[in-house]
SEDRENZA-16665 format. One line per field, with one value per residue (C-alpha): residue in three letters; x, y, z. Coordinates in steps of 0.2 Angstrom, whole numbers, plus 2048, in hexadecimal, padded with zeros to 3 digits. Example, Ala and Ser with C-alpha at 12.3 -4.5 7.8 and 13.67 -1.06 7.14 Angstrom:
2
vexlo <- ALA|SER
px <- 83E|844
py <- 7EA|7FB
pz <- 827|824
//
This chain:
239
vexlo <- MET|ASN|THR|GLU|HIS|ARG|GLY|SER|PRO|GLY|THR|GLN|GLY|GLY|ARG|ARG|THR|GLY|VAL|LEU|VAL|VAL|ASP|ASP|ASP|PRO|HIS|LEU|LEU|LYS|ALA|LEU|ARG|ILE|THR|LEU|GLN|ALA|HIS|GLY|TYR|ALA|VAL|ASP|THR|ALA|SER|ASP|GLY|GLY|THR|ALA|LEU|ARG|ALA|ALA|SER|HIS|ARG|PRO|PRO|ASP|VAL|LEU|ILE|LEU|ASP|LEU|GLY|LEU|PRO|ASP|LEU|ASP|GLY|ALA|GLU|VAL|LEU|ARG|GLU|LEU|ARG|ARG|TRP|SER|THR|LEU|PRO|VAL|LEU|VAL|LEU|SER|ALA|ARG|HIS|GLY|SER|SER|ASP|LYS|VAL|ASP|ALA|LEU|ASP|ALA|GLY|ALA|ASP|ASP|TYR|ILE|THR|LYS|PRO|PHE|GLY|LEU|GLU|GLU|LEU|LEU|ALA|ARG|LEU|ARG|ALA|LEU|LEU|ARG|ARG|VAL|PRO|GLU|ARG|ALA|SER|VAL|PRO|THR|VAL|ALA|ALA|SER|SER|PHE|THR|VAL|ASP|LEU|ALA|ARG|ARG|GLN|VAL|THR|ARG|GLU|GLY|ASN|VAL|VAL|ARG|LEU|THR|PRO|THR|GLU|TRP|ASN|ILE|LEU|GLU|LEU|LEU|VAL|ARG|ASN|PRO|SER|ARG|LEU|VAL|THR|GLN|GLN|GLN|LEU|LEU|LEU|ASP|VAL|TRP|GLY|PRO|ALA|TYR|GLU|THR|GLU|ALA|ASN|TYR|LEU|ARG|VAL|TYR|MET|ALA|GLN|LEU|ARG|ARG|LYS|LEU|GLU|VAL|ASP|PRO|ALA|LYS|PRO|ARG|HIS|LEU|LEU|THR|GLU|PRO|GLY|VAL|GLY|TYR|ARG|PHE|LEU|PRO
px <- C84|C97|C9B|CAE|CB3|CC1|CB9|CAB|CA9|CAE|CBD|CCF|CDB|CD2|CCD|CBE|CC0|CBD|CB1|CAF|C9D|C9A|C89|C7F|C6E|C6D|C61|C6C|C7C|C72|C6C|C7E|C85|C79|C7C|C8E|C8F|C84|C91|CA0|CA6|CAD|CA3|CA6|C9C|C9D|C90|C9A|CAB|CB5|CB2|CB5|CC7|CC9|CC3|CCD|CDD|CDD|CD5|CD8|CCA|CCD|CC0|CB6|CA3|CA1|C92|C94|C87|C8E|C89|C9B|CA6|CA1|CA7|CB2|CBC|CBD|CC3|CD0|CD7|CD7|CE1|CEF|CF4|CE9|CE7|CD8|CCC|CBC|CAB|CA0|C8E|C83|C73|C79|C76|C80|C90|C9A|C97|C9D|CAC|CB1|CB0|CBC|CC7|CC8|CCC|CBF|CC0|CAE|C9D|C8C|C7C|C6E|C62|C6B|C67|C73|C79|C7E|C89|C91|C94|C9D|CA6|CAD|CB3|CBB|CC3|CCA|CD4|CDD|CEB|CE5|CEB|CF9|CF6|D05|D04|D16|D20|D34|D3F|D52|D51|D40|D31|D1E|D13|D02|CF8|CFF|D00|D13|D24|D35|D46|D56|D4A|D44|D31|D30|D22|D18|D0A|CF7|CFA|D0C|D05|CF7|D02|D0F|D01|CF9|D0B|D10|D01|D04|D16|D1F|D0F|D0D|D00|CFA|CFB|CE8|CE5|CF0|CE8|CD7|CD9|CE4|CDB|CCC|CC4|CC6|CD9|CDC|CE6|CF0|D01|D0B|D03|D0B|D1C|D1E|D16|D22|D31|D2D|D2C|D3C|D45|D3D|D3E|D4C|D60|D63|D53|D5A|D5C|D4D|D4F|D3D|D31|D32|D2B|D24|D25|D14|D0D|D0D|D18|D1E|D24|D31|D36
py <- 433|42F|41F|420|42D|429|422|419|406|401|40A|406|413|41D|410|405|3F3|3E6|3D9|3C7|3C0|3AE|3A8|39D|3A7|3B5|3C0|3BE|3C4|3D2|3D7|3D6|3E0|3EE|3EE|3ED|3FA|406|405|409|3F8|3F3|3E1|3D5|3C5|3B3|3A5|394|391|38F|3A1|3A7|3A0|3A8|3B8|3B8|3B4|3BF|3D0|3CB|3D2|3D8|3CC|3BE|3B9|3A8|39E|38B|384|386|37C|377|376|375|386|37C|375|388|38E|37F|383|397|394|38B|39D|3AB|3B0|3BD|3BE|3B2|3B4|3A5|3A4|394|38E|37F|381|373|376|36A|374|383|37A|372|385|38C|37D|380|392|39C|3AB|3AD|3A6|3AC|3A2|3A4|3AD|3BC|3CF|3DA|3E4|3D6|3D1|3E2|3E3|3D2|3D9|3E8|3DD|3D1|3DF|3E7|3D6|3D7|3E3|3F0|3E5|3F2|3F7|3EF|3F6|3F0|3E1|3E0|3D1|3D3|3D0|3D8|3E3|3DF|3EE|3E8|3F6|3F8|3E5|3E7|3DF|3E6|3DF|3EA|3F8|3F0|3E9|3D7|3D0|3C3|3BA|3BC|3AB|3AE|3BE|3B6|3AA|3B6|3C2|3B5|3B0|3C1|3C7|3B9|3BC|3AD|3A3|392|393|381|37A|378|38A|392|384|389|39C|39D|38F|38C|37C|36F|372|36E|35E|364|369|367|378|380|378|37F|391|392|38E|39A|3A9|3A2|3A4|3B6|3BC|3B2|3B4|3A3|399|389|38F|39A|3A7|3AE|3A1|390|380|377|366|35D|36B|37C|38D|39A|3AB|3B2|3C5
pz <- 7E9|7E7|7EF|7EB|7F6|804|812|80B|811|800|7FE|802|802|7F8|7EA|7E9|7F1|7E5|7E9|7DF|7E2|7DE|7DD|7D2|7D7|7CA|7D5|7E4|7D9|7D3|7E4|7EB|7DD|7DE|7F1|7F1|7E4|7EE|7FB|7F2|7ED|7DB|7D8|7CC|7CC|7C6|7C6|7C6|7CF|7C0|7BA|7CC|7CD|7BC|7C1|7D2|7C9|7BA|7C3|7D6|7E2|7F3|7FA|7F4|7F8|7F5|7F4|7F8|7ED|7DB|7CB|7C5|7D6|7E7|7F0|7FC|7EC|7E6|7F6|7F6|7E5|7E9|7F9|7EE|7E7|7F0|802|7FE|80B|807|80E|80B|808|80B|80C|816|828|82F|839|82F|81F|82A|830|81E|817|823|823|80F|812|815|822|825|823|821|81F|812|814|81C|81E|812|820|829|819|817|82A|828|819|821|830|825|81B|82B|82F|820|81A|80A|7FB|7F3|7E0|7D7|7C5|7C1|7C7|7C5|7C4|7C2|7AF|7AB|7B0|7AE|7AB|7B0|7AD|79B|799|793|797|796|797|796|791|783|780|780|774|77C|776|77E|785|78C|793|79C|7A3|7AA|7B0|7BB|7C2|7C6|7CD|7DA|7DE|7E7|7E8|7E0|7D1|7CD|7BC|7BC|7C2|7B2|7A7|7AC|7AB|79C|791|79A|7A2|793|795|7A8|7A4|796|7A1|78F|78B|79A|798|787|78A|79A|790|784|791|79A|788|787|79A|7A4|7A3|7A1|79D|7A2|7B3|7B6|7C6|7C4|7BA|7C4|7C3|7D2|7C9|7C7|7D0|7C8|7C6|7D0|7CD|7D8|7D6
//
């Protein structure tokens, strides 16, 4: 059966709705992947918080299904970090039955909460309800600034009609920033996404590469208009 037709529960505007499922239980991950794919969703999975944050920043889903009990980061920590730079809807899963856990998750940025064990039909219904409450995410294949254009599909940057050569690291930093226009992306998130967990305190890496990007892309690198620094916190891309 073709699950990608217009009007399927897992489609938005004719394209498959992206769901990132985060849980450290491989059996549950497999069951949710099979079920969601059968209902037309495009599914990615992660088994820990660090991987989830990297996946959400590199290829943003339409909705996140997040377990609170993860092996590296508590789900509430993942939510708080995510909310620094993303507004994507989050449905929390948890085996914790206390009301305080629900309150903590909602305060950290969750949009809805479901307690394990749960029925798959209930989860699907909550997912549909959650997606109805948020606007469809528009496809943004290119992002234009006054002095340069970023083609996300082709992984290419042009300036005054000429292709700008970026290193893989420069591209990864720029991609994360332009996929989150006007939003603050923290130093920790950039370091985690581009270099990995071992480099989360190496802010000097970012300073060096941001300086290189500004030299290549900004009209006046000393007074950048698009690649801005929030001192001691992170960076922001303004179109």
